[in-house]
N, C-alpha and C positions, 0 to 999 in steps of 0.2 A: 791674692796672697792670704793664706790661712792664718799665719801668725805674724804679728807686728810687734816689734820691740819699741816700747814707748820710753824706755830709759834703761839704765843698767839693771834695775830691780823689778821693773814693771813691764808686763806684756799683755797683749790682747790676742787670744787664740780662739778661733771659732769653735774649736772642739772642747774648750774649757769654759764653763760658766757662760755659755752662749756668746762668747766674745767680749764679755765685760772685762775691763782691766783688772788683772790679778797680779799678785807678787810672783815673780818667776819661780817655777818649781812647786807652786802651791795652788790651792783653790781659794785662797784668801782674797776676797774682793777688796780692792783699793777703797771703794766707797764705804765699806764697813769700817775700815780703819779710820778713814776721815771722819765718819760719824762718831767714833769713839773719842777722837781728838776734840771734835766740836763739843762733845758732852763733858769735856774737862778731864778725861782720863789721862793719867800720867803715862808717858811713853814706856817706861819700864813695866808698868802694869799691862800695857797692851802687848808688849813682847812676851811677858809671862803668860797672859791669857792665850796667846797663839802658840804656846809651848816652845818658844824660842825659834820659831820658823821665820820670824822677822828680825831685822836689825834696826838700830837707830838710823843708819844710813838709808835703808829702804823706806822708813817712815818719812824721813826728811825729803827724799825724792818725791814721794807721793804729794807732800805739801807743796814742793816747788812746782810740780806739774799742775796741780790744782790752781795755784796762783797764776801760772802762765795761761791756763785755759780761761780763767776769769778775765785777765787783762786782754787776751786775744778776742774774746767773745763779748766783752762788756757792751759794745755798741748794739749787739743783738739783744742783750738783756734790756737795754734802755728802750729799744724799739718795741719790745713786748710790753713793757711797762706803760709806754705811751698809748698803746693800742687798747689797754684795759680800761 
């Protein structure tokens, strides 16, 4: 499958940004927006920086998916830490 929907607002498409998760209809990487949030950037400022191509709902979905991935893969993270 070339395109995978990861949520209502987020997709992974092999033809867009090498298959990295992006916000649907854009080339905005989810990882870039999560970095902005992690650095303390206000959601409204993020939306403005991306010229309104994102919504609060899209950002919230990115955070929910990141949380789910962390919970789902936390045992893998623990195993990597133990091996270090």
